[in-house]
C-alpha positions as CSV (number, residue, x, y, z in Angstrom):
1,M,41.5,3.6,33.9
2,V,41.0,2.3,37.4
3,S,39.9,4.1,40.6
4,P,40.7,2.8,44.1
5,E,37.0,1.9,44.5
6,S,37.1,-0.3,41.4
7,W,40.6,-1.8,41.9
8,T,39.4,-4.9,43.8
9,S,36.9,-6.0,41.2
10,F,39.2,-5.0,38.3
11,S,42.2,-6.9,39.7
12,A,40.1,-10.1,39.9
13,N,40.2,-10.1,36.0
14,L,44.0,-10.0,35.9
15,S,46.2,-13.0,35.6
16,P,48.2,-13.9,38.7
17,V,51.4,-12.6,36.9
18,A,49.8,-9.3,36.0
19,L,48.2,-8.8,39.4
20,N,51.5,-9.5,41.1
21,W,53.3,-7.1,38.8
22,A,50.8,-4.3,39.4
23,T,50.9,-4.9,43.2
24,Q,54.6,-4.9,43.3
25,H,54.7,-1.6,41.6
26,G,52.3,-0.2,44.2
27,F,49.3,0.3,41.9
28,N,45.9,0.7,43.5
29,G,44.2,3.2,41.2
30,G,45.5,6.3,42.9
31,A,45.4,9.6,41.0
32,G,48.0,9.8,38.3
33,Q,49.5,6.3,38.8
34,A,50.6,4.4,35.8
35,V,52.1,1.0,35.4
36,I,52.8,-1.3,32.4
37,V,51.5,-4.8,33.0
38,P,53.1,-7.8,31.2
39,N,51.3,-11.0,30.2
40,E,52.5,-14.5,31.1
41,H,55.2,-14.3,28.4
42,G,56.7,-11.0,29.7
43,E,55.3,-9.0,26.8
44,I,53.4,-5.7,27.3
45,N,49.8,-6.6,27.8
46,L,48.2,-3.4,29.0
47,A,48.8,-0.2,30.9
48,L,46.9,0.6,34.1
49,L,46.2,4.3,34.8
50,G,45.0,5.6,38.1
51,A,41.9,7.8,38.0
52,G,41.9,8.5,41.7
53,D,39.1,8.4,44.3
54,E,36.2,10.9,44.4
55,K,38.1,13.3,46.6
56,A,41.0,13.4,44.1
57,K,38.7,13.9,41.2
58,S,36.9,16.8,42.9
59,R,40.3,18.5,43.5
60,Q,42.0,18.0,40.1
61,R,40.9,18.0,36.5
62,F,42.6,16.0,33.8
63,I,44.1,13.3,36.1
64,V,44.5,11.0,33.1
65,G,47.0,13.5,31.6
66,A,49.4,13.1,34.5
67,A,49.2,9.3,34.2
68,A,49.5,9.2,30.4
69,A,52.7,11.3,30.6
70,K,54.4,8.4,32.5
71,L,53.8,5.8,29.8
72,P,56.6,4.6,27.5
73,K,56.5,5.2,23.8
74,G,53.6,3.6,22.0
75,T,50.0,4.0,20.9
76,Y,47.4,3.3,23.5
77,S,43.6,3.1,23.5
78,L,41.4,4.0,26.4
79,E,39.3,1.3,28.1
80,G,37.2,1.2,31.2
81,L,35.5,4.5,30.7
82,D,32.5,5.8,28.8
83,G,30.5,9.0,28.2
84,D,31.8,12.2,29.7
85,E,34.6,10.4,31.6
86,L,35.9,8.9,28.4
87,F,35.9,12.3,26.6
88,E,37.6,14.1,29.6
89,A,40.3,11.4,29.6
90,A,40.9,11.8,25.9
91,L,41.0,15.6,26.2
92,A,43.3,15.3,29.2
93,W,45.7,13.0,27.2
94,E,45.8,15.4,24.2
95,L,46.2,18.5,26.3
96,E,49.1,16.9,28.2
97,A,50.8,16.4,24.9
98,Y,51.1,20.1,24.2
99,R,54.6,21.5,23.7
100,F,55.7,25.0,22.9
101,S,58.6,24.5,20.6
102,R,59.0,27.8,18.7
103,Y,62.3,28.6,20.3
104,R,63.9,25.3,21.2
105,T,63.2,21.7,20.4
106,Q,60.9,20.0,23.0
107,S,60.7,16.3,23.5
108,E,57.3,15.0,22.5
109,M,55.1,13.0,24.8
110,P,56.0,9.4,24.1
111,A,52.5,8.0,24.6
112,L,50.1,8.5,21.7
113,L,46.3,8.1,21.9
114,A,44.6,5.9,19.3
115,P,41.2,7.0,17.9
116,N,38.2,5.6,19.6
117,E,34.8,5.2,17.9
118,A,33.1,6.1,21.2
119,I,34.7,9.5,21.2
120,D,33.6,12.4,18.9
121,G,36.9,12.8,17.2
122,T,35.9,16.0,15.3
123,R,34.9,17.7,18.5
124,L,38.0,16.5,20.4
125,A,40.3,17.8,17.6
126,A,38.5,21.2,17.7
127,F,38.9,21.5,21.4
128,V,42.6,20.5,21.4
129,N,43.6,22.6,18.3
130,A,41.8,25.6,19.7
131,E,43.6,25.3,23.1
132,Y,47.0,24.8,21.4
133,L,46.4,27.9,19.3
134,T,45.5,30.0,22.4
135,R,48.5,28.7,24.3
136,D,50.9,29.3,21.4
137,L,49.7,32.9,21.1
138,I,50.0,33.7,24.8
139,N,53.4,31.9,25.2
140,T,54.9,33.9,22.3
141,P,56.9,36.9,23.7
142,A,55.9,40.4,22.6
143,S,59.1,40.6,20.4
144,D,57.3,38.2,18.1
145,M,53.7,38.9,19.0
146,G,52.9,42.5,18.5
147,P,49.8,44.0,17.0
148,E,50.9,43.2,13.5
149,E,51.7,39.6,14.3
150,L,48.4,39.2,16.2
151,E,46.6,40.4,13.1
152,Q,48.5,37.9,11.0
153,A,47.5,35.1,13.4
154,T,43.9,36.2,12.9
155,R,44.3,36.2,9.1
156,D,45.9,32.7,9.2
157,L,42.9,31.4,11.2
158,A,40.5,33.2,8.8
159,H,42.2,31.6,5.8
160,K,41.8,28.2,7.3
161,F,38.0,28.5,7.5
162,G,37.2,30.9,4.8
163,A,36.5,33.9,7.0
164,R,37.0,37.5,6.1
165,V,39.4,40.0,7.9
166,Q,39.8,43.7,7.8
167,S,41.7,46.1,10.0
168,V,41.9,49.8,10.9
169,I,45.5,50.8,11.6
170,G,47.4,53.7,13.1
171,D,46.1,57.2,12.6
172,D,43.2,55.7,10.6
173,L,41.8,54.8,14.0
174,L,41.1,58.5,14.5
175,T,39.5,58.9,11.1
176,E,37.3,55.9,11.8
177,N,36.4,57.1,15.3
178,F,38.3,54.7,17.6
179,P,40.0,57.3,19.7
180,L,40.6,55.2,22.8
181,I,42.4,52.4,20.9
182,H,44.6,55.0,19.3
183,A,45.4,56.8,22.5
184,V,46.5,53.7,24.3
185,G,48.7,52.5,21.4
186,R,50.1,55.7,20.0
187,A,53.3,55.7,22.1
188,S,54.5,52.5,20.6
189,P,56.3,52.3,17.2
190,R,54.2,49.3,16.5
191,S,51.0,50.7,15.1
192,P,47.8,50.1,17.1
193,R,44.9,48.6,15.2
194,L,41.3,47.2,15.4
195,I,41.2,43.7,13.8
196,E,37.8,42.4,12.6
197,M,37.0,38.9,11.4
198,N,33.6,37.7,10.1
199,W,32.4,34.2,9.3
200,G,29.1,32.7,8.5
201,T,26.0,34.2,6.8
202,K,23.1,32.5,8.6
203,G,21.9,32.1,12.1
204,P,22.0,34.2,15.2
205,R,24.8,36.8,15.4
206,L,27.5,36.3,18.0
207,T,30.3,38.9,18.5
208,L,33.4,38.2,20.5
209,V,35.7,41.0,21.6
210,G,39.2,40.1,22.9
211,K,41.7,42.3,24.6
212,G,44.8,42.4,22.5
213,V,47.3,44.4,24.6
214,C,50.4,42.7,23.2
215,F,52.6,44.1,26.0
216,D,51.7,46.4,28.9
217,T,54.4,48.5,30.5
218,G,51.7,50.3,32.4
219,G,52.4,53.4,30.3
220,L,53.5,56.5,32.2
221,D,52.2,54.9,35.4
222,I,54.8,52.3,34.7
223,K,54.6,48.9,36.3
224,P,57.4,47.6,38.6
225,S,59.5,44.9,37.0
226,A,57.9,42.2,39.1
227,S,54.5,43.1,37.7
228,M,55.8,43.5,34.1
229,G,57.3,40.1,33.9
230,L,54.1,38.3,32.6
231,M,52.8,41.1,30.4
232,K,53.3,39.2,27.2
233,K,50.1,37.4,28.3
234,D,48.1,40.6,28.3
235,M,46.7,39.7,24.9
236,G,45.2,36.5,26.5
237,G,41.7,37.7,25.9
238,A,42.4,37.9,22.2
239,A,44.1,34.5,22.2
240,T,41.1,33.0,23.9
241,V,38.5,34.4,21.6
242,L,40.5,33.2,18.6
243,G,40.6,29.8,20.2
244,L,36.8,29.9,20.7
245,A,36.4,31.1,17.1
246,Y,38.5,28.1,16.0
247,M,36.1,25.8,17.7
248,I,33.0,27.5,16.3
249,M,34.2,27.5,12.7
250,S,35.8,24.0,12.9
251,L,32.5,22.6,14.2
252,N,30.6,24.6,11.6
253,M,28.1,26.0,14.2
254,P,25.0,27.6,12.6
255,L,25.7,31.2,13.6
256,Q,27.2,34.4,12.2
257,L,30.5,35.1,14.0
258,R,32.2,38.4,14.4
259,V,35.5,38.8,16.2
260,L,36.9,42.2,17.2
261,I,40.4,42.5,18.6
262,P,41.8,46.0,19.6
263,A,45.5,45.2,19.3
264,V,48.0,47.6,20.9
265,E,51.2,47.9,22.9
266,N,50.9,50.2,25.9
267,S,54.3,51.9,25.9
268,V,56.1,54.9,27.3
269,A,57.1,57.8,25.0
270,G,56.6,61.6,24.8
271,N,53.3,61.2,23.1
272,A,51.9,58.7,25.6
273,F,48.5,59.4,27.1
274,R,48.8,60.8,30.7
275,P,47.2,60.6,34.1
276,Q,44.4,63.2,34.4
277,D,43.9,63.4,30.6
278,V,40.3,63.3,29.6
279,L,39.8,61.2,26.4
280,Q,36.8,60.8,24.2
281,S,35.4,57.4,23.3
282,R,33.7,56.1,20.2
283,K,30.4,56.1,22.0
284,G,30.8,59.8,23.0
285,L,31.4,59.2,26.7
286,S,34.4,61.1,28.1
287,V,36.9,59.2,30.2
288,E,39.2,60.7,32.9
289,I,42.5,58.8,33.0
290,N,43.5,58.2,36.6
291,N,45.9,55.4,35.8
292,T,47.5,54.6,32.4
293,D,47.9,51.0,33.6
294,A,44.1,50.6,33.4
295,E,44.3,50.6,29.6
296,G,42.6,47.4,28.7
297,R,39.1,48.7,29.5
298,L,39.8,51.7,27.2
299,V,40.6,49.7,24.1
300,L,37.7,47.3,24.9
301,A,35.4,50.3,25.3
302,D,35.8,51.4,21.7
303,A,35.6,47.9,20.4
304,L,32.4,47.1,22.4
305,A,30.8,50.3,21.3
306,Y,31.5,49.4,17.7
307,A,30.1,45.9,18.3
308,A,27.0,47.2,19.9
309,E,26.2,49.4,16.8
310,D,25.5,46.1,14.9
311,E,23.0,45.0,17.7
312,P,24.3,41.4,17.9
313,D,22.2,38.7,19.5
314,F,24.9,38.1,22.0
315,L,28.1,40.0,22.8
316,V,31.1,38.6,24.7
317,S,34.3,40.2,25.9
318,M,37.3,38.3,27.2
319,A,40.2,40.0,28.8
320,T,43.1,39.6,31.2
321,L,41.8,42.7,32.7
322,T,42.4,43.0,36.5
323,G,44.6,41.6,39.2
324,A,41.5,41.9,41.4
325,A,39.9,39.0,39.6
326,R,43.0,36.8,40.1
327,V,43.0,37.6,43.8
328,A,39.3,36.9,44.1
329,V,39.2,33.5,42.4
330,G,42.7,32.4,41.7
331,P,44.1,31.2,38.3
332,D,41.9,28.2,37.9
333,L,38.4,29.8,37.6
334,A,37.2,32.1,34.8
335,P,35.1,34.8,36.5
336,F,32.3,36.2,34.3
337,Y,29.6,38.9,34.5
338,T,26.2,39.0,32.9
339,D,22.7,40.4,33.7
340,D,21.1,37.4,32.0
341,D,20.4,34.7,34.6
342,A,19.5,32.1,32.0
343,A,22.8,32.7,30.2
344,A,24.7,32.5,33.5
345,D,23.1,29.2,34.3
346,A,23.9,27.8,30.8
347,L,27.5,28.9,31.2
348,T,27.8,27.2,34.6
349,R,26.4,24.0,33.2
350,G,28.9,24.4,30.3
351,G,31.8,24.8,32.6
352,K,30.9,21.5,34.4
353,A,30.3,19.6,31.2
354,M,33.4,20.9,29.4
355,F,35.9,20.6,32.4
356,D,36.3,24.4,32.2
357,P,35.3,25.9,35.5
358,V,33.7,29.4,35.7
359,W,32.3,31.6,38.4
360,R,29.7,34.3,38.2
361,M,30.5,37.7,39.5
362,P,28.0,40.6,40.1
363,F,27.3,43.7,38.0
364,H,26.7,45.4,41.4
365,A,24.8,48.6,40.6
366,P,25.6,50.5,43.9
367,Y,29.3,50.6,42.7
368,E,28.3,52.5,39.5
369,A,29.1,55.8,41.4
370,L,32.7,54.7,41.8
371,I,33.4,55.0,38.0
372,E,31.8,58.5,37.8
373,P,34.5,61.1,38.4
374,A,34.0,64.8,38.9
375,I,35.0,66.2,35.4
376,A,34.2,63.4,32.9
377,D,31.5,60.8,32.3
378,L,33.7,57.9,33.5
379,D,36.8,57.2,35.5
380,N,39.1,54.4,34.2
381,A,40.7,53.7,37.6
382,P,38.6,54.5,40.7
383,S,40.7,55.3,43.7
384,G,40.6,53.1,46.8
385,G,41.3,49.8,45.2
386,M,37.9,48.3,46.2
387,A,36.0,45.9,43.9
388,G,38.5,46.4,41.1
389,S,37.1,43.6,38.8
390,I,33.5,44.7,39.4
391,T,34.2,48.4,38.6
392,A,36.0,47.4,35.5
393,A,33.1,45.2,34.4
394,L,30.7,48.1,35.1
395,F,32.8,50.4,33.0
396,L,32.7,48.0,30.0
397,R,28.9,47.5,30.4
398,R,28.5,51.2,29.7
399,F,29.7,50.6,26.1
400,A,28.1,47.1,25.4
401,S,24.8,46.1,24.0
402,P,22.1,44.6,26.4
403,A,22.8,40.9,25.7
404,Y,26.3,41.0,27.1
405,M,28.8,38.7,29.0
406,H,32.3,39.7,30.2
407,F,35.1,37.4,31.3
408,D,38.0,38.7,33.4
409,I,40.4,35.8,33.0
410,Y,44.0,35.2,34.1
411,G,45.1,33.3,30.9
412,W,48.1,31.7,32.6
413,Q,48.9,28.5,34.4
414,P,51.4,29.5,37.1
415,T,52.5,25.9,38.0
416,A,52.2,22.8,35.9
417,A,49.1,20.7,36.4
418,P,47.7,17.6,34.6
419,G,46.8,18.7,31.0
420,R,48.0,22.2,31.7
421,P,51.8,22.9,31.6
422,K,53.1,26.2,33.1
423,G,52.4,29.0,30.6
424,G,49.5,30.3,28.6
425,A,46.1,28.8,29.1
426,G,42.6,29.3,27.7
427,Q,39.8,29.9,30.1
428,G,36.1,29.9,29.6
429,A,36.1,29.1,25.9
430,R,34.9,25.5,26.1
431,A,32.3,26.4,28.7
432,L,30.9,29.2,26.5
433,L,30.9,27.0,23.4
434,H,28.7,24.5,25.2
435,A,26.5,27.3,26.6
436,L,25.9,28.9,23.2
437,N,23.5,26.1,22.2
438,D,21.1,27.4,24.9
439,I,22.0,31.1,24.8
440,L,21.4,31.3,21.0
441,D,18.9,28.5,20.7
442,L,21.1,26.7,18.2
């Protein structure tokens, strides 16, 4: 890897033939550049990859991925980097190699990355496999990723690491007191469910709750077609917590992990829940339905209430919850909410260390009145459209335990970028993994 600043000194170490070759191909260390350099005999000697200048690095993650994708078939080792830069380059390379090939054959990335003793291979593999899992789950259309299939994906992950899975399905949700999950999913012929996975027997207790709305029509407040087009990704919160769970279990972190996924399909039928209905929640709080398209917070509410009953040391929810969050910070940042300043600082540090940017949003108490309607305890969709992500987060906090963090992620890469093809994308998981060491004092 070469940056424009280091190109002059680096080029002095090249043979005249190699230097002339690189120069003729316009190489100067620019972001994403790649050139194969021959030796005096015309044989491939090395490949030069452009790391870009400081401005380019500040504007783009995973530049190495873009450069590596231009290399011819072969196995390469990374030189000229160390520490965090070396790990980011390796991670970028491997994330660039992702292909979603369930429905048609995809050409593999020709350039393979050789192991490097300076890179923690176990950690790198955990990060890459977790992100691949998250992307695969989000990219799979709802025809093949309904509540039952999401449960099976959870069971497959559990089997890999010796975790335990149980689920509450269909009308049993009413018997077991998960009325909001049942209400949202009852209109679909695909039975709603609460999926629970447990792993580990020692250490602090971490509970992850992921929104598993496998497809969201909007319900009776049906979405226009333009807004429904990406709704296969509405289970992106569940996909992301499963990716995070993969990393935790793969790295054998010393904690007790619990994953809860309310998995439903928000459909339209005669028995669908309606605007102006008042529904009861597991916690006993009544909820007035002012928009059936604000269903994610309903299923999360029951799951969070269930999680809080166990009094975990730290509780996290991840959800593709509001368009307001996307408008506020765009698709690249993972907005999060917490009342714990130390946890927020740890997560911000984790985002920088793990190349996984996050941004803190406020639990703004003066907006609490917006989620309190006239005839019920809570309103699932306050009128006016103001502070949509914040009011959703405040709604969820009513059901959570005190040590709580909520992510309102997008879960999708709208245009291809280095290390991130267009499609499903994990957000916040690596940052949180890093932060858990401080948050849980591991």
